[in-house]
VEXDREN-2710 file (C-alpha; in Angstrom, 1 decimal):
% VEXDREN-2710
k/r/px/py/pz
1/MET/81.8/-56.2/45.7
2/ASP/85.2/-55.8/43.9
3/LEU/86.1/-56.4/40.8
4/TYR/87.8/-59.3/42.3
5/HIS/84.9/-61.2/43.4
6/VAL/83.3/-60.8/39.9
7/VAL/85.8/-61.6/37.6
8/GLY/87.1/-64.6/39.8
9/PRO/90.6/-65.8/40.3
10/TYR/91.3/-65.9/36.7
11/PRO/91.4/-62.2/35.4
12/ALA/92.1/-62.9/31.8
13/LEU/89.7/-65.6/31.3
14/SER/86.9/-63.5/33.0
15/LEU/87.6/-60.3/31.3
16/GLY/86.9/-62.4/28.4
17/VAL/83.4/-63.8/29.2
18/LEU/82.6/-59.5/30.8
19/VAL/83.7/-59.2/27.6
20/ALA/81.4/-61.3/25.3
21/VAL/78.7/-61.0/27.7
22/LEU/78.8/-56.7/27.1
23/VAL/79.0/-57.6/23.3
24/GLY/76.2/-59.7/23.6
25/LEU/73.9/-57.2/25.3
26/GLY/74.8/-54.8/22.7
27/TYR/73.4/-56.5/19.7
28/THR/70.6/-57.3/21.6
29/PHE/70.0/-53.6/22.2
30/ILE/70.8/-52.9/18.5
31/LYS/68.6/-55.7/17.6
32/GLY/66.0/-53.9/19.2
33/ARG/66.5/-50.5/18.3
34/ARG/66.3/-51.8/14.6
35/SER/62.3/-52.5/14.9
36/THR/61.8/-49.3/16.2
37/ILE/64.0/-47.0/14.4
38/SER/64.8/-47.0/10.6
39/LEU/68.9/-47.3/10.5
40/PRO/70.8/-47.4/7.2
41/PRO/70.1/-50.8/5.5
42/SER/73.5/-53.0/4.4
43/PRO/75.6/-52.4/1.4
44/THR/73.8/-55.6/-0.3
45/TYR/70.1/-54.5/0.7
46/ARG/71.0/-50.6/-0.1
47/LYS/71.6/-52.0/-3.4
48/ASN/68.2/-53.8/-4.1
49/VAL/66.4/-51.0/-2.6
50/HIS/68.1/-48.1/-4.9
51/ALA/67.3/-50.3/-8.3
52/LYS/64.9/-49.7/-10.0
53/ALA/62.2/-52.6/-9.8
54/ASP/60.0/-54.3/-12.8
55/PRO/56.4/-53.2/-12.3
56/TYR/55.4/-57.1/-14.1
57/PRO/57.8/-59.8/-12.7
58/SER/56.2/-61.9/-15.4
59/SER/57.8/-59.8/-17.7
60/VAL/60.9/-61.2/-17.9
61/VAL/59.8/-65.0/-17.4
62/PHE/59.8/-66.3/-21.2
63/PRO/58.8/-70.0/-22.2
64/PRO/61.4/-72.6/-22.8
65/SER/63.0/-72.1/-26.4
66/ARG/62.3/-73.6/-29.3
67/ARG/65.3/-72.4/-31.4
68/SER/67.1/-75.8/-31.6
69/ALA/64.1/-77.7/-33.4
70/VAL/64.1/-74.5/-35.6
71/ALA/67.8/-75.3/-36.6
72/GLN/66.6/-78.6/-37.3
73/LEU/64.5/-77.7/-40.1
74/LEU/66.8/-74.5/-41.8
75/PRO/70.1/-74.7/-42.9
76/PRO/72.8/-71.9/-40.7
77/SER/72.6/-69.6/-43.3
78/LYS/68.9/-68.5/-42.8
79/LEU/69.4/-69.1/-39.0
80/ALA/68.7/-65.2/-37.0
81/LYS/71.3/-66.6/-34.6
82/LYS/73.4/-69.4/-33.7
83/GLN/72.7/-68.9/-30.5
84/THR/69.9/-71.9/-29.4
85/SER/68.5/-69.2/-27.0
86/ILE/68.0/-65.4/-27.2
87/ASP/69.3/-63.5/-24.3
88/VAL/65.9/-62.1/-21.9
89/SER/67.2/-58.6/-22.3
90/GLU/66.7/-59.1/-26.2
91/LEU/63.7/-60.9/-26.4
92/ARG/62.2/-58.2/-23.9
93/SER/63.6/-55.4/-26.3
94/LYS/62.3/-57.4/-29.8
95/GLN/59.2/-58.6/-29.0
96/LEU/56.9/-59.3/-32.0
97/PRO/53.7/-58.0/-30.5
98/THR/50.2/-59.1/-29.6
99/THR/48.5/-55.6/-28.8
100/HIS/48.9/-54.2/-32.0
101/THR/48.9/-55.6/-36.0
102/GLN/51.9/-57.5/-36.6
103/ASP/54.9/-56.7/-39.4
104/LEU/55.7/-60.3/-40.2
105/ASP/57.8/-58.8/-42.8
106/ARG/59.9/-56.5/-40.1
107/PRO/62.9/-58.4/-39.1
108/ASP/64.9/-58.9/-36.2
109/GLN/61.5/-59.8/-34.2
110/TYR/61.6/-62.6/-31.6
111/THR/58.5/-64.2/-30.3
112/PRO/58.6/-65.7/-26.6
113/THR/59.8/-68.9/-27.9
114/GLY/62.8/-67.1/-29.4
115/ILE/62.0/-67.6/-32.9
116/SER/62.8/-64.3/-35.3
117/THR/60.9/-63.0/-38.1
118/GLN/63.1/-64.0/-40.8
119/GLU/62.9/-67.7/-39.7
120/ILE/59.1/-67.6/-39.7
121/LYS/59.5/-66.9/-43.5
122/ALA/62.2/-69.2/-44.3
123/MET/60.2/-72.1/-42.7
124/GLY/57.3/-70.5/-44.6
125/ALA/53.9/-72.1/-44.3
126/PHE/53.1/-76.0/-43.0
127/PRO/56.7/-76.6/-41.6
128/ASP/56.9/-79.6/-39.6
129/TYR/55.5/-78.8/-36.8
130/SER/55.9/-82.5/-35.0
131/VAL/59.7/-81.4/-34.9
132/LEU/59.1/-78.1/-33.9
133/SER/56.7/-78.7/-31.3
134/GLY/58.5/-81.7/-30.1
135/VAL/54.9/-83.6/-30.0
136/PRO/54.4/-86.7/-32.4
137/TYR/51.9/-86.6/-35.0
138/PRO/49.1/-88.6/-34.9
139/LYS/48.8/-92.3/-36.0
140/PRO/47.3/-92.4/-39.4
141/CYS/43.7/-93.8/-38.8
142/PRO/42.6/-94.9/-42.8
143/SER/40.0/-97.1/-41.9
144/PHE/38.3/-94.8/-39.4
145/ASP/34.6/-94.8/-39.8
146/ILE/32.8/-91.8/-38.6
147/THR/29.4/-92.9/-39.3
148/LYS/30.3/-95.7/-36.1
149/ALA/32.5/-93.3/-33.9
150/ALA/31.8/-92.4/-30.3
151/PHE/33.4/-90.4/-28.0
152/ARG/35.6/-92.2/-25.1
153/PRO/33.5/-92.3/-21.6
154/PHE/35.4/-88.9/-19.7
155/ARG/33.8/-89.6/-16.3
156/PRO/36.2/-86.6/-14.7
157/PHE/34.8/-87.7/-11.5
158/ARG/37.3/-86.9/-8.3
159/TRP/37.1/-87.4/-4.6
160/THR/38.2/-85.7/-2.6
161/TYR/36.9/-83.0/-4.7
162/HIS/38.3/-79.5/-4.4
163/GLN/39.4/-76.7/-7.3
164/THR/42.6/-77.5/-8.9
165/MET/43.4/-77.5/-12.8
166/ALA/43.3/-81.2/-12.2
167/VAL/45.4/-81.4/-15.4
168/MET/47.1/-84.8/-17.3
169/LYS/49.7/-85.8/-20.2
170/MET/48.0/-85.2/-23.4
171/GLU/47.4/-88.1/-25.5
172/PRO/48.8/-86.4/-29.1
173/ASP/46.8/-88.9/-31.2
174/TYR/43.4/-87.5/-30.1
175/TRP/44.2/-83.6/-29.6
176/LEU/41.1/-83.9/-31.9
177/GLU/38.2/-86.4/-32.1
178/LEU/35.5/-86.9/-34.8
179/GLU/32.7/-88.7/-34.5
180/SER/29.0/-89.6/-35.3
181/ASN/27.7/-86.3/-34.7
182/TYR/30.0/-84.2/-36.8
183/PHE/27.8/-83.5/-39.5
184/ARG/24.7/-82.2/-37.1
185/ARG/27.6/-80.1/-34.9
186/MET/28.6/-78.3/-38.1
187/GLN/25.1/-77.9/-39.0
188/GLN/24.4/-76.2/-35.5
189/ARG/27.3/-74.3/-35.2
190/GLN/27.0/-72.8/-38.5
191/ALA/23.6/-71.6/-37.5
192/LEU/25.1/-70.4/-34.2
193/LEU/27.5/-68.2/-35.8
194/ARG/24.8/-66.4/-38.3
195/GLU/23.2/-65.7/-35.8
196/HIS/24.7/-64.5/-32.8
197/GLY/28.6/-63.7/-34.9
198/GLU/31.5/-61.9/-31.9
199/LYS/29.6/-63.5/-29.6
200/ILE/30.9/-67.0/-31.2
201/MET/34.0/-65.9/-32.9
202/PHE/36.5/-62.7/-32.9
203/TRP/39.9/-62.1/-34.2
204/THR/41.9/-58.9/-32.8
205/PRO/45.4/-57.1/-34.0
206/GLY/48.4/-59.0/-33.0
207/SER/46.8/-62.7/-33.0
208/GLU/47.9/-63.0/-37.0
209/LEU/51.1/-64.9/-36.4
210/ALA/49.0/-67.4/-33.5
211/SER/45.9/-67.9/-35.3
212/ARG/47.0/-68.8/-38.9
213/GLU/50.1/-71.4/-36.7
214/LEU/46.7/-73.0/-35.1
215/MET/44.9/-73.7/-38.1
216/GLU/48.2/-75.1/-39.9
217/MET/49.1/-77.4/-37.1
218/VAL/45.0/-78.6/-37.1
219/VAL/44.8/-79.2/-40.9
220/GLN/48.4/-81.3/-40.2
221/PHE/46.4/-83.0/-37.6
222/LEU/43.7/-83.7/-39.8
223/CYS/45.4/-84.8/-42.7
224/HIS/47.8/-87.4/-40.9
225/LYS/45.0/-89.1/-38.7
226/TYR/42.6/-88.9/-41.4
227/PRO/43.7/-89.5/-44.5
228/HIS/41.5/-90.6/-46.2
229/TYR/38.6/-87.6/-45.3
230/PHE/41.3/-84.6/-45.4
231/GLN/43.7/-83.6/-47.7
232/LEU/45.9/-80.4/-48.9
233/GLU/45.8/-79.9/-52.4
234/ASP/47.2/-77.0/-54.7
235/SER/50.6/-76.5/-52.8
236/ASN/49.1/-76.6/-49.5
237/THR/47.0/-73.3/-50.4
238/LYS/43.2/-75.6/-49.7
239/LEU/42.3/-78.0/-48.1
240/ARG/39.7/-81.1/-49.5
241/ASN/37.2/-81.6/-47.1
242/GLN/35.5/-85.6/-48.1
243/LEU/32.9/-85.6/-45.0
244/LEU/31.1/-82.1/-46.1
245/GLU/32.4/-81.9/-49.9
246/THR/34.4/-78.9/-49.7
247/THR/37.1/-77.0/-50.0
248/THR/38.6/-74.4/-48.4
249/ASP/40.8/-71.8/-49.5
250/LEU/43.6/-71.2/-47.0
251/VAL/45.0/-68.1/-48.3
252/ALA/42.0/-66.1/-48.7
253/LEU/40.3/-67.1/-45.4
254/HIS/41.3/-66.1/-42.1
255/PRO/42.9/-69.0/-40.5
256/LEU/39.6/-69.3/-37.7
257/GLU/37.0/-69.0/-40.2
258/VAL/39.0/-72.5/-42.0
259/LEU/38.6/-74.1/-39.1
260/PHE/34.8/-73.3/-38.5
261/ARG/34.3/-74.6/-41.7
262/ASN/35.5/-77.8/-40.8
263/VAL/36.1/-78.6/-37.5
264/PRO/33.2/-79.2/-35.0
265/GLU/35.7/-78.3/-31.7
266/ASP/36.3/-74.9/-29.9
267/TYR/39.4/-72.8/-30.1
268/ALA/40.7/-70.2/-27.5
269/VAL/44.0/-68.1/-28.8
270/MET/46.2/-67.0/-25.7
271/CYS/49.1/-64.6/-26.3
272/ARG/51.8/-62.9/-24.5
273/ASN/51.5/-59.5/-23.9
274/GLU/54.5/-57.7/-24.5
275/THR/54.3/-55.1/-21.5
276/ASP/53.0/-57.2/-18.6
277/GLY/53.9/-60.9/-19.6
278/LEU/50.6/-61.9/-19.0
279/TYR/48.3/-63.8/-21.6
280/TYR/45.5/-62.4/-23.0
281/LEU/42.6/-63.7/-25.0
282/ARG/42.8/-62.1/-28.8
283/SER/41.0/-64.6/-31.2
284/ALA/38.7/-67.3/-30.4
285/MET/35.9/-69.2/-31.8
286/ILE/33.8/-70.9/-28.9
287/CYS/30.3/-71.9/-29.3
288/SER/29.6/-74.7/-26.3
289/SER/28.6/-72.1/-23.4
290/VAL/26.7/-72.0/-20.8
291/GLY/26.2/-68.8/-19.0
292/TRP/28.7/-66.7/-20.9
293/ASN/30.1/-65.7/-24.5
294/ILE/33.3/-65.6/-25.8
295/GLY/32.9/-62.2/-26.5
296/LEU/32.6/-60.8/-23.2
297/HIS/36.3/-61.7/-22.8
298/LYS/37.6/-60.5/-25.4
299/ASN/41.0/-58.6/-24.5
300/LYS/40.7/-60.2/-21.6
301/VAL/43.9/-61.1/-19.1
302/LEU/43.4/-64.5/-18.4
303/ARG/42.7/-64.2/-14.6
304/ALA/40.1/-61.6/-15.6
305/ILE/38.2/-64.4/-17.8
306/HIS/37.8/-66.7/-14.9
307/ASP/36.6/-64.0/-12.3
308/ASN/33.0/-66.0/-11.9
309/VAL/34.3/-69.2/-11.4
310/PRO/34.2/-70.0/-7.5
311/GLN/37.4/-70.4/-5.5
312/TRP/39.4/-69.4/-8.4
313/GLU/40.7/-66.3/-7.2
314/GLU/41.8/-67.7/-3.6
315/LYS/43.4/-71.0/-4.8
316/MET/44.1/-70.9/-8.7
317/ALA/45.0/-67.4/-10.0
318/PHE/48.2/-66.9/-8.9
319/SER/49.2/-70.7/-9.7
320/VAL/47.7/-70.6/-13.3
321/ASP/49.5/-67.4/-14.1
322/ARG/52.7/-69.0/-13.3
323/TRP/52.1/-72.5/-14.9
324/PHE/51.4/-70.3/-18.1
325/THR/54.5/-68.5/-18.0
326/LYS/56.4/-71.9/-18.1
327/LEU/54.4/-73.9/-20.2
328/PRO/56.9/-76.0/-22.5
329/THR/55.7/-76.6/-26.1
330/ASP/56.6/-80.4/-25.6
331/GLN/54.0/-81.0/-22.5
332/PRO/50.3/-80.3/-23.6
333/VAL/47.9/-81.3/-21.2
334/GLN/44.2/-82.1/-20.6
335/ARG/41.6/-82.1/-18.6
336/GLY/37.7/-82.7/-18.0
337/SER/35.4/-80.4/-16.2
338/TRP/31.6/-81.8/-15.9
339/GLY/27.8/-80.5/-14.9
340/ILE/24.7/-81.9/-15.3
341/GLU/22.1/-80.0/-17.2
342/ASP/18.3/-81.0/-17.8
343/TRP/18.3/-80.2/-21.5
344/GLU/21.3/-81.0/-24.4
345/ALA/22.6/-77.0/-23.1
346/PHE/25.3/-76.5/-25.9
347/PHE/24.7/-73.0/-26.5
348/ALA/22.9/-70.8/-23.2
349/PRO/24.5/-67.6/-23.0
350/ASN/24.3/-65.3/-20.2
351/GLY/20.9/-63.5/-20.4
352/THR/19.2/-66.9/-21.5
353/PRO/17.7/-69.4/-18.6
354/ARG/20.0/-72.5/-18.3
355/SER/17.4/-74.5/-17.3
356/ALA/14.2/-76.0/-20.1
357/PHE/12.0/-76.2/-16.8
358/ALA/12.5/-72.5/-15.6
359/GLY/9.9/-70.1/-14.6
360/GLY/8.3/-72.3/-12.1
361/ASN/7.8/-75.4/-13.9
362/GLU/10.9/-77.7/-12.0
363/SER/8.6/-79.8/-10.9
364/ALA/8.4/-81.4/-14.3
365/CYS/12.1/-82.3/-14.8
366/THR/12.7/-86.3/-14.4
367/VAL/15.4/-88.2/-14.3
368/GLU/15.2/-89.0/-18.1
369/ASP/15.8/-85.1/-18.9
370/LEU/19.2/-85.2/-17.1
371/GLN/22.5/-85.0/-19.4
372/LEU/26.0/-85.7/-18.2
373/ARG/28.2/-82.4/-20.1
374/CYS/31.7/-83.1/-20.2
375/ASP/33.9/-80.8/-21.5
376/TRP/37.2/-82.2/-22.7
377/GLN/39.9/-79.5/-22.8
378/THR/43.5/-79.6/-24.0
379/LEU/46.0/-77.2/-23.2
380/ARG/49.0/-76.5/-25.4
381/ARG/52.0/-73.8/-26.2
382/LEU/52.1/-73.2/-29.9
383/PRO/55.9/-73.4/-30.9
384/VAL/56.3/-70.4/-32.9
385/SER/54.3/-67.7/-31.8
386/GLY/54.6/-68.9/-28.2
387/ALA/50.6/-68.6/-27.9
388/VAL/48.3/-70.7/-25.4
389/ILE/45.6/-73.0/-26.6
390/PHE/42.8/-74.0/-25.1
391/ASN/41.0/-76.4/-27.1
392/PHE/37.2/-77.4/-26.2
393/LYS/34.8/-80.1/-26.5
394/ALA/31.2/-80.5/-25.1
395/VAL/30.2/-84.0/-24.9
396/PHE/26.7/-84.9/-23.7
397/ASN/25.3/-88.7/-22.2
398/LYS/22.5/-89.4/-20.6
399/LEU/22.6/-89.4/-16.8
400/THR/20.7/-92.7/-16.9
401/ASP/24.2/-94.4/-19.2
402/LEU/26.2/-94.2/-15.8
403/ARG/23.5/-96.5/-13.8
404/ARG/25.6/-99.5/-15.2
405/GLU/29.2/-97.8/-15.0
406/PRO/31.1/-99.6/-12.3
407/TYR/31.6/-97.4/-9.5
408/VAL/30.0/-94.2/-11.0
409/PRO/27.1/-93.9/-9.8
410/ALA/28.8/-93.9/-6.1
411/LEU/31.4/-91.8/-7.1
412/LEU/29.6/-89.1/-8.7
413/HIS/27.1/-89.4/-5.8
414/ARG/29.4/-88.2/-3.4
415/VAL/30.7/-85.5/-4.9
416/VAL/27.3/-84.3/-5.5
417/ALA/26.2/-84.9/-2.2
418/ALA/29.0/-83.7/-0.2
419/GLY/31.2/-81.3/-2.3
420/PRO/31.9/-77.9/-1.6
421/ARG/28.5/-76.6/-2.1
422/ASP/29.7/-73.2/-4.4
423/LEU/31.4/-75.6/-6.9
424/ILE/28.3/-78.0/-7.1
425/GLY/26.0/-74.6/-7.4
426/TYR/28.6/-73.6/-10.3
427/LYS/27.7/-76.9/-11.9
428/MET/24.1/-77.6/-11.7
429/GLU/20.7/-76.4/-10.9
430/ARG/19.1/-77.2/-7.4
431/HIS/16.3/-78.9/-8.6
432/VAL/18.6/-80.7/-11.0
433/GLU/21.3/-81.9/-7.8
434/ALA/18.1/-83.2/-6.1
435/LEU/17.3/-85.1/-8.8
436/ALA/20.8/-86.8/-9.3
437/LYS/21.7/-87.2/-5.6
438/ASP/18.2/-89.2/-5.5
439/CYS/19.0/-91.3/-8.8
440/LEU/22.8/-91.5/-8.2
441/ALA/22.4/-93.4/-4.6
442/GLU/19.7/-95.8/-6.0
443/TRP/22.1/-96.7/-8.6
444/ALA/25.0/-97.3/-6.3
445/ALA/22.9/-99.6/-4.1
446/GLU/21.2/-101.5/-7.1
447/GLN/25.5/-102.1/-8.2
448/VAL/26.5/-103.3/-4.9
449/ALA/23.0/-105.5/-4.5
450/ASP/24.7/-106.6/-7.6
451/GLY/27.9/-108.1/-7.0
452/LEU/29.2/-105.1/-9.4
453/VAL/31.0/-103.2/-6.8
454/PRO/31.6/-104.7/-3.0
455/ALA/29.7/-102.6/-0.5
456/ASP/32.7/-102.0/1.4
457/TRP/34.6/-99.9/-1.4
458/ASP/36.1/-96.7/0.1
459/VAL/34.4/-94.0/-2.2
460/GLY/37.3/-91.9/-4.1
461/THR/39.1/-91.6/-7.2
462/LEU/39.2/-94.7/-9.6
463/GLU/42.5/-95.7/-10.7
464/GLN/41.0/-95.9/-14.1
465/HIS/40.5/-92.1/-14.0
466/PRO/39.2/-89.6/-15.9
467/TYR/37.6/-93.7/-17.5
468/PHE/35.9/-96.6/-15.2
469/PRO/37.0/-100.3/-14.9
470/GLY/35.5/-102.0/-18.1
471/TRP/34.7/-98.8/-20.3
472/LYS/36.8/-100.1/-22.9
473/ASP/34.6/-104.0/-23.8
474/LYS/31.8/-101.0/-23.4
475/MET/33.0/-99.7/-26.2
476/VAL/34.2/-102.3/-28.5
477/ASP/31.7/-102.0/-31.7
478/ASP/32.0/-97.9/-31.9
479/PHE/35.3/-96.7/-30.5
480/PRO/36.7/-94.6/-32.5
481/ALA/40.5/-96.9/-32.3
482/CYS/43.6/-96.0/-34.5
483/PRO/44.4/-99.5/-36.2
484/HIS/47.8/-99.6/-34.6
485/ASP/46.7/-99.5/-31.2
486/ASP/46.5/-103.0/-30.3
487/LYS/45.0/-102.1/-26.5
488/MET/42.1/-100.8/-28.3
489/PRO/39.3/-102.8/-30.3
490/SER/39.5/-101.5/-34.1
491/VAL/36.8/-100.4/-36.7
492/LYS/35.5/-103.1/-38.6
493/ASN/35.6/-101.4/-41.8
494/PRO/39.0/-101.5/-43.6
495/ASN/38.0/-99.0/-46.5
496/GLY/36.0/-96.4/-44.7
497/PRO/31.9/-95.5/-44.4
498/SER/30.9/-95.5/-48.3
499/LYS/29.9/-92.3/-50.1
500/ASN/25.8/-92.7/-49.5
501/ARG/26.2/-93.2/-45.4
502/MET/28.4/-90.6/-45.6
503/ALA/25.6/-88.2/-47.8
504/ALA/22.6/-90.0/-46.0
505/MET/24.0/-88.7/-42.8
506/ARG/24.4/-85.4/-44.1
507/ALA/20.7/-85.5/-45.3
508/SER/19.9/-86.5/-42.4
509/ALA/21.9/-83.5/-40.1
510/LYS/20.3/-80.7/-43.0
511/LYS/16.5/-82.3/-43.1
512/LYS/16.7/-81.7/-38.8
513/ALA/18.0/-77.9/-39.5
514/GLN/15.3/-77.7/-42.1
515/LYS/12.8/-78.7/-39.8
516/SER/14.0/-76.3/-36.7
517/SER/14.0/-73.3/-39.0
518/ALA/11.1/-71.5/-38.9
519/ALA/11.4/-71.0/-34.5
520/GLY/14.6/-69.5/-35.2
521/GLN/15.8/-71.2/-32.0
522/THR/19.1/-71.7/-31.1
523/ARG/19.0/-74.3/-28.2
524/ILE/19.1/-77.8/-29.1
525/LEU/15.8/-79.5/-26.6
526/LYS/14.7/-83.0/-26.3
527/SER/12.1/-84.1/-29.0
528/ASP/9.1/-84.3/-26.7
529/ALA/5.4/-83.3/-26.4
530/ARG/5.9/-83.3/-22.6
531/ARG/8.2/-80.4/-22.9
532/GLY/7.2/-78.8/-26.2
533/ALA/10.8/-78.9/-26.9
534/ARG/11.9/-77.5/-29.9
535/GLU/15.9/-77.9/-32.0
536/GLY/17.7/-75.1/-33.0
537/ILE/19.4/-76.2/-35.8
538/LEU/19.4/-73.3/-39.2
539/PRO/19.6/-74.7/-42.8
540/THR/23.0/-73.9/-44.1
541/SER/24.1/-73.1/-47.6
542/GLY/27.2/-75.1/-49.4
543/PRO/27.8/-78.4/-51.3
544/ASN/25.7/-80.4/-48.7
545/ARG/23.6/-82.5/-50.9
546/ALA/20.4/-83.7/-49.5
547/LEU/18.7/-86.8/-50.5
548/SER/14.9/-87.2/-51.7
549/ALA/12.3/-86.7/-48.5
550/LYS/11.2/-90.0/-49.1
551/LYS/14.7/-91.1/-49.7
552/GLN/15.9/-89.8/-46.4
553/ARG/12.8/-91.1/-44.0
554/LYS/13.9/-94.6/-45.7
555/VAL/17.6/-94.2/-44.9
556/GLU/17.1/-92.8/-41.7
557/LYS/14.7/-95.9/-40.6
558/GLN/17.4/-98.0/-41.5
559/MET/20.2/-96.3/-39.6
560/ARG/17.8/-96.2/-36.4
561/HIS/16.8/-100.0/-36.6
562/ALA/20.1/-101.0/-37.5
563/LEU/21.6/-98.3/-34.2
564/LYS/18.9/-99.5/-32.2
565/ARG/20.1/-103.4/-32.8
566/LYS/23.5/-102.9/-32.0
567/MET/22.7/-101.3/-28.4
568/GLU/20.1/-103.5/-27.3
569/ALA/23.2/-106.3/-28.1
570/ALA/25.4/-104.3/-25.9
571/GLY/22.8/-104.2/-22.9
572/GLU/22.9/-100.4/-24.0
573/VAL/19.2/-98.1/-22.8
574/GLU/17.2/-98.6/-26.1
575/MET/17.5/-95.9/-28.4
576/LYS/14.5/-93.4/-29.3
577/GLY/13.6/-90.6/-31.5
578/GLU/16.1/-89.6/-34.2
579/ILE/19.9/-90.4/-34.8
580/SER/21.1/-87.5/-32.4
581/SER/24.0/-87.0/-30.1
582/ALA/22.3/-89.3/-27.6
583/THR/23.7/-92.3/-29.5
584/VAL/27.4/-91.4/-28.2
585/VAL/28.6/-93.1/-25.7
586/GLY/30.5/-89.9/-24.0
587/GLU/33.8/-88.1/-23.6
END
């Protein structure tokens, strides 16, 4: 066959086709060789290969700048730079350290949010953090009565249930919440600190600015929301606490000590490392821990702190690290985690039994012993230091409180019975799981039989999540609402609680502390002779004034009867024993 028969009667056109075929074959051949033979890369690729790679990609990622907010508080002459953001290269080369002691007198150092040390000094103590953060101050609640207050009934159950961050927008009015258990929790926390030291609270060099900023923001919040309980005095150098009748020196004490003496909530301060851009635990005050203590995680990177959490590494670690690097200051979030315990497991560190019935006594546990523990958490970035703050609050409810809450028993039963085994095993002991499944199934069927919920409802996350239908009606008498919120019931006493009533609450907490001091225990167990329970609040020193023993008994008896009548009128479970966290509706 000659060339004519190959290219056809149109030599020019056919020759073009032949050339195209040959070029295609050549491309295919070369492409095939590229998979087995190293060829010189393209000029663009060669430039990327020879460029010096950053060993820490997160080191070039900074949170959004807050310089525009600083410009609202300082005159132009006090600004280190006029621009609203600082170049990344300058931020990296002039970072305020978080790995060793900070020198705030040294100029031209920058926080991750782009604020210079000169500007920090110019703003002084207690600047307007609502402007700096972009989060408004809480609405004042001058009629709030702490002796009546209960936590909102958080029920953070979801179905389908899998491991996620499950964050929601934080409600600025409820960053911190005080309630009627305030006095007992404060006594308990002081006792835990005396006994356990750095297992409860610590701070490290490099956390100075973040710790101070956190304290100032918390104090500002308290003074705005509860002006009748907390006041700043002596040019913002002292905090007056009318509940405990104390005055705290804000200059002489470390910022975390200030918080520990006034706020029964937990905080963990995560600071951005100037080398790798990741976040490390630099200071903390945490009492409410089960199976661990915060001292174990001192100076750890975020990812390592959660190593023992099921599915953390494979499903959450990377996304959480990335989320932390970019979290804006004006978008704080909240989330809830939960577990079921067989006692009020407030502080049960590693090395102690999780169960009150450990050692072969699990069969003695009944549904009346079970407690739903809800850890309500907030996460927010501080605007000046750029640190990220975890805020924890552990709240306990009797599991039996859920019995008449619409849809809740069926939803929680579905999660416990069909949720991932590793996650459910992390949340409760086996004997607790068995008990909870049985009673929740019974209560779910009971609600259907009573017409409280339809028989054919598709079990899933409730529309009212993290609450349940009708939750506000359940709390009409005790909800700690701000009077500005027309959707929430308001507190009846416009003048707040009387001093005598607050003194009685303090005396009750102190009396309970004294009764258990001989035992020297830190666990809070249910007062039940069958369990040989013991309560672990040790007496504290300070200005808390106790009533006489006779008057204490009289006041406590009156309060028990009053609260019992209120609960019975509302259809609640009958309250037994002394006033305790069982009177709290829950978070």
